[in-house]
C-alpha positions as CSV (number, residue, x, y, z in Angstrom):
1,X,86.6,91.1,110.6
2,X,85.1,94.5,110.8
3,X,87.1,97.2,108.9
4,X,85.7,99.9,111.1
5,X,88.4,101.9,113.0
6,X,87.8,102.0,116.8
7,X,89.5,103.9,119.6
8,X,91.5,101.5,121.7
9,X,90.6,101.7,125.3
10,X,93.1,103.0,127.9
11,X,93.3,99.7,129.5
12,X,94.3,97.9,126.3
13,X,96.7,100.7,125.4
14,X,98.5,100.2,128.7
15,X,98.6,96.4,128.1
16,X,100.1,96.9,124.6
17,X,102.6,99.5,125.8
18,X,103.8,97.2,128.6
19,X,104.0,94.2,126.3
20,X,105.9,96.3,123.7
21,X,108.5,97.3,126.3
22,X,109.0,93.7,127.3
23,X,109.6,92.6,123.7
24,X,111.9,95.5,122.8
25,X,114.0,95.5,126.0
26,X,114.0,91.9,127.4
27,X,113.9,90.1,124.0
28,X,115.7,92.7,121.9
29,X,113.3,92.2,118.9
30,X,113.6,94.2,115.7
31,X,111.2,97.0,115.0
32,X,109.6,95.0,112.2
33,X,109.0,92.0,114.5
34,X,107.7,94.2,117.3
35,X,105.4,96.0,114.9
36,X,103.9,92.6,113.8
37,X,103.2,91.5,117.4
38,X,101.4,94.8,118.1
39,X,99.4,94.7,114.9
40,X,98.2,91.2,115.7
41,X,97.0,92.3,119.1
42,X,95.1,95.2,117.6
43,X,93.4,92.9,115.2
44,X,92.1,90.9,118.1
45,X,91.0,94.1,119.9
46,X,89.0,95.3,116.9
47,X,87.4,91.9,116.4
48,X,86.3,91.8,120.1
49,X,85.1,95.4,119.9
50,X,87.6,96.8,122.4
51,X,86.9,94.3,125.2
52,X,89.7,94.2,127.7
53,X,92.3,91.7,126.5
54,X,92.7,90.2,130.0
55,X,89.0,89.3,130.1
56,X,89.0,87.2,126.8
57,X,88.6,83.5,127.0
58,X,89.3,80.5,124.7
59,X,86.0,81.0,122.9
60,X,86.7,84.6,122.0
61,X,90.1,83.5,120.6
62,X,88.6,80.6,118.6
63,X,86.0,82.9,117.1
64,X,88.7,85.4,116.2
65,X,90.8,82.6,114.5
66,X,87.7,81.3,112.6
67,X,87.0,84.9,111.4
68,X,90.6,85.1,110.0
69,X,90.1,81.8,108.2
70,X,86.8,82.9,106.7
71,X,88.5,86.2,105.6
72,X,90.8,84.0,103.5
73,X,94.0,84.6,105.5
74,X,96.8,82.1,104.8
75,X,97.7,79.4,107.3
76,X,101.1,80.9,107.6
77,X,99.7,84.3,108.6
78,X,97.2,82.7,111.0
79,X,100.1,80.7,112.6
80,X,102.1,83.9,113.1
81,X,99.1,85.7,114.7
82,X,98.5,82.7,117.1
83,X,102.2,82.8,118.0
84,X,101.9,86.5,118.8
85,X,98.9,85.9,121.0
86,X,100.5,83.0,122.8
87,X,103.5,85.3,123.6
88,X,101.2,88.0,124.8
89,X,99.1,85.8,127.1
90,X,102.1,84.0,128.5
91,X,103.4,87.4,129.5
92,X,100.1,88.2,131.2
93,X,100.3,85.0,133.2
94,X,103.8,86.0,134.4
95,X,102.5,89.5,135.2
96,X,99.6,87.9,137.1
97,X,97.0,90.0,135.2
98,X,95.2,86.8,134.3
99,X,94.9,83.5,136.2
100,X,94.0,81.3,133.2
101,X,95.7,81.4,129.8
102,X,93.1,81.5,127.0
103,X,95.8,80.3,124.5
104,X,96.7,77.2,126.6
105,X,94.9,74.7,124.3
106,X,94.9,76.7,121.1
107,X,97.0,74.8,118.5
108,X,99.0,76.4,115.8
109,X,98.2,75.0,112.3
110,X,100.9,72.8,110.8
111,X,102.6,74.4,107.9
112,X,104.2,72.7,104.9
113,X,107.9,73.0,105.0
114,X,109.0,75.6,102.5
115,X,112.4,75.1,101.1
116,X,114.4,78.4,100.6
117,X,115.4,79.6,97.2
118,X,119.0,78.8,96.5
119,X,121.2,80.3,93.7
120,X,123.7,78.2,91.8
121,X,127.4,78.9,91.8
122,X,127.0,80.1,88.2
123,X,124.3,82.5,89.1
124,X,126.4,84.0,92.0
125,X,129.3,84.4,89.6
126,X,127.1,86.1,87.0
127,X,125.7,88.5,89.6
128,X,129.2,89.5,90.8
129,X,130.4,90.0,87.3
130,X,127.4,92.2,86.3
131,X,128.1,94.8,88.9
132,X,130.1,97.8,87.6
133,X,133.1,97.7,89.9
134,X,134.6,100.9,88.4
135,X,132.2,103.2,90.2
136,X,132.0,104.0,93.9
137,X,128.4,102.8,94.2
138,X,129.3,99.6,92.4
139,X,132.2,98.9,94.7
140,X,129.8,99.4,97.7
141,X,127.1,97.2,96.2
142,X,129.4,94.4,95.2
143,X,130.9,94.4,98.7
144,X,127.4,94.1,100.2
145,X,126.5,91.1,98.0
146,X,129.9,89.5,98.7
147,X,129.4,89.7,102.5
148,X,125.7,88.5,102.4
149,X,126.7,85.5,100.4
150,X,130.3,85.0,101.5
151,X,129.8,85.3,105.3
152,X,126.1,84.6,105.7
153,X,125.1,87.9,107.2
154,X,121.5,89.0,107.8
155,X,120.5,92.4,106.6
156,X,120.2,93.7,110.2
157,X,123.8,92.5,110.9
158,X,125.1,94.0,107.7
159,X,123.7,97.5,108.2
160,X,125.0,97.5,111.8
161,X,128.6,96.8,110.8
162,X,131.1,99.4,112.0
163,X,134.7,99.9,111.0
164,X,135.8,98.6,114.4
165,X,134.0,95.3,113.7
166,X,136.4,94.5,110.9
167,X,139.5,92.4,111.6
168,X,140.4,91.9,108.0
169,X,144.1,91.1,108.5
170,X,143.0,88.2,110.7
171,X,140.3,87.2,108.2
172,X,137.1,87.8,110.2
173,X,134.4,90.2,111.2
174,X,132.3,90.5,114.3
175,X,128.5,90.9,114.0
176,X,125.7,91.4,116.5
177,X,123.0,89.0,115.8
178,X,119.6,88.0,117.2
179,X,119.2,88.5,120.9
180,X,122.3,90.8,120.9
181,X,124.6,87.7,120.6
182,X,128.0,88.4,119.1
183,X,129.3,86.1,116.4
184,X,132.7,85.9,114.7
185,X,132.5,85.2,111.0
186,X,135.2,84.5,108.4
187,X,135.6,86.7,105.4
188,X,136.6,85.3,101.9
189,X,139.7,86.6,100.3
190,X,137.6,88.3,97.6
191,X,135.4,90.0,100.2
192,X,138.6,91.1,102.0
193,X,139.9,92.8,98.8
194,X,136.5,94.3,98.1
195,X,136.0,95.7,101.6
196,X,139.5,97.3,101.5
197,X,138.8,98.8,98.1
198,X,135.5,100.2,99.3
199,X,137.0,101.7,102.4
200,X,140.0,103.2,100.5
201,X,138.3,104.5,97.4
202,X,134.5,104.7,97.8
203,X,133.4,105.1,101.4
204,X,135.0,108.6,101.8
205,X,132.7,109.8,99.0
206,X,129.7,109.1,101.3
207,X,131.1,110.1,104.6
208,X,129.8,113.1,106.6
209,X,129.0,114.0,110.3
210,X,126.1,111.5,110.2
211,X,128.3,108.5,109.3
212,X,129.1,107.5,112.9
213,X,131.7,104.9,111.8
214,X,129.2,102.6,110.0
215,X,130.8,100.6,107.3
216,X,128.0,101.0,104.7
217,X,126.7,104.5,104.1
218,X,123.9,105.9,102.0
219,X,124.1,108.8,99.6
220,X,123.4,111.2,102.5
221,X,126.2,109.8,104.5
222,X,124.1,108.1,107.2
223,X,123.8,104.4,108.0
224,X,122.5,102.4,105.0
225,X,119.0,101.2,105.8
226,X,117.5,97.7,105.7
227,X,115.2,98.9,102.9
228,X,118.1,100.2,100.8
229,X,120.0,96.9,101.2
230,X,117.0,95.0,100.0
231,X,116.6,97.3,97.1
232,X,120.3,96.9,96.1
233,X,120.1,93.1,96.3
234,X,116.9,92.9,94.4
235,X,118.4,95.2,91.7
236,X,121.7,93.4,91.5
237,X,120.8,89.8,92.3
238,X,117.1,89.7,91.3
239,X,116.3,88.2,94.7
240,X,116.2,89.0,98.4
241,X,119.0,89.1,100.9
242,X,117.6,86.0,102.7
243,X,118.1,84.0,99.5
244,X,121.8,84.8,99.7
245,X,121.9,83.6,103.3
246,X,120.2,80.4,102.2
247,X,122.6,80.0,99.4
248,X,125.6,80.6,101.7
249,X,124.4,77.8,104.0
250,X,123.5,75.4,101.3
251,X,126.8,75.8,99.3
252,X,128.7,75.2,102.5
253,X,126.9,71.9,103.1
254,X,127.2,70.9,99.5
255,X,131.0,71.5,99.8
256,X,131.2,69.1,102.8
257,X,130.9,71.5,105.8
258,X,129.7,70.0,109.1
259,X,126.2,70.9,110.0
260,X,127.3,72.1,113.5
261,X,129.8,74.5,111.9
262,X,127.0,75.9,109.7
263,X,124.8,76.2,112.7
264,X,127.4,78.2,114.5
265,X,128.1,80.5,111.5
266,X,124.3,81.2,111.2
267,X,123.9,81.8,114.9
268,X,121.2,79.2,115.3
269,X,120.5,78.0,118.9
270,X,118.4,75.1,117.7
271,X,120.1,72.6,115.3
272,X,116.7,71.8,113.8
273,X,116.6,75.3,112.4
274,X,119.8,74.6,110.4
275,X,118.5,71.1,109.5
276,X,116.4,72.6,106.7
277,X,119.5,73.3,104.6
278,X,120.3,69.6,104.5
279,X,116.9,69.1,102.7
280,X,117.9,71.8,100.3
281,X,121.2,70.2,99.6
282,X,119.5,66.8,99.0
283,X,117.1,68.6,96.6
284,X,120.1,70.2,94.8
285,X,121.9,66.8,94.6
286,X,118.8,65.1,93.1
287,X,118.5,67.9,90.5
288,X,122.2,67.6,89.5
289,X,121.9,63.8,89.4
290,X,118.9,63.9,87.0
291,X,120.6,66.5,84.8
292,X,123.9,64.6,84.7
293,X,123.0,60.9,84.6
294,X,122.3,59.4,81.1
295,X,119.3,57.6,82.5
296,X,118.2,60.5,84.7
């Protein structure tokens, strides 16, 4: 693909702007996901030398995909780009800006199923014990890790938590998940104690006029960012927040939880999305068997 920067035509700009509005308003996508969709479209525009997106056909798309393969792009990245283009051209059909969908017969490459990283109970305990709980920042960070692992929150759900989302005496919190769908999640007794300690002794140190009742605040008093959460988890747990989510789900299944309960806790619409954790549990079971059995 050419690395030469080009000025995107007004027609393509308008198509991108309209598509961006649909994604952000109708589908309530995160800024990161929205940015990825737009970036994928711009790659196609550059490859096709600014030709109007609504005039491209199947052969243009296939040439673009082959160019991505020749450039050494991974199958996973190509699959994501194809998914972005399918979404865009499906929207164009609905808008009646095209009569024939060039993505209609384009197949997404099959990807090997990648099992998520899962921490052991011992690793979780070691992470919790290593955080200095005597300092305000330590209380905040330990509470963050506890909620990510103990209640299965995503980063976006964690940073959006406000004080009025907490129903600690009743043992649950409310989060706003994907597609603006509200979920009620239980809170462990340890997380309950940690949240109360953070609110009573640590949060006030960070509070200012920017705080806007968010639970977790940064050093400047505003809402803690996704990036800062990832930095904290990487520093304290040596991994990423999504690994704590995977660990939450897997430990529940290992402990005998019903798959449908885990699906509800994670906010998955499709049971097959949750099904991957059963594979992780089987993998963990086999590993424990081989370690424990004298003939393993």
